C-alpha positions in Angstrom: 94.8 104.2 107.5 97.4 103.4 110.3 101.1 102.7 109.3 104.1 101.3 111.4 105.5 104.4 113.2 108.7 103.7 112.9 108.8 103.6 109.5 109.4 106.9 107.3 106.0 105.9 105.1 104.0 109.2 106.6 106.8 111.5 106.2 107.4 110.2 102.4 103.8 110.8 102.1 103.5 114.2 103.6 106.8 115.2 101.1 104.7 114.0 98.1 101.4 115.2 99.1 101.6 117.8 101.7 97.9 119.3 100.8 96.1 116.7 99.3 95.7 114.3 102.5 95.2 114.6 106.2 98.2 113.2 108.4 98.3 112.4 112.3 101.9 112.7 113.5 103.8 109.7 111.8 101.4 107.1 112.1 98.4 107.7 109.9 96.4 109.2 107.1 93.1 110.5 108.3 90.3 110.0 106.0 87.1 111.9 106.9 83.8 110.5 106.1 82.5 114.0 105.3 84.9 114.7 102.5 86.1 112.8 99.4 89.6 111.7 99.8 92.2 112.7 96.8 91.8 109.2 95.6 94.8 109.1 93.2 96.9 110.0 96.0 95.7 107.7 98.5 95.9 104.9 96.0 99.9 106.2 95.7 100.8 106.5 99.3 98.8 102.6 99.7 101.0 101.7 96.7 104.2 102.5 98.2 102.9 101.2 101.5 102.6 97.6 100.2 105.6 97.8 98.5 107.8 99.3 101.7 110.0 96.2 102.1 110.7 95.9 98.6 111.8 99.1 97.9 113.7 99.3 101.1 115.7 96.2 100.1 117.3 98.0 96.7 
């Protein structure tokens, strides 16, 4: 899953879930076709990404 690299989203995800997900730089969460991802962590990261602008306004 790719994210806009000038945000701090992947850094935030990495802080919350350092070992639950695999990251690529400050751009992506890597989801392997061979392994089941941590669905709760992934769902939370997606929710954080979808609400990024709303959370920044506060």
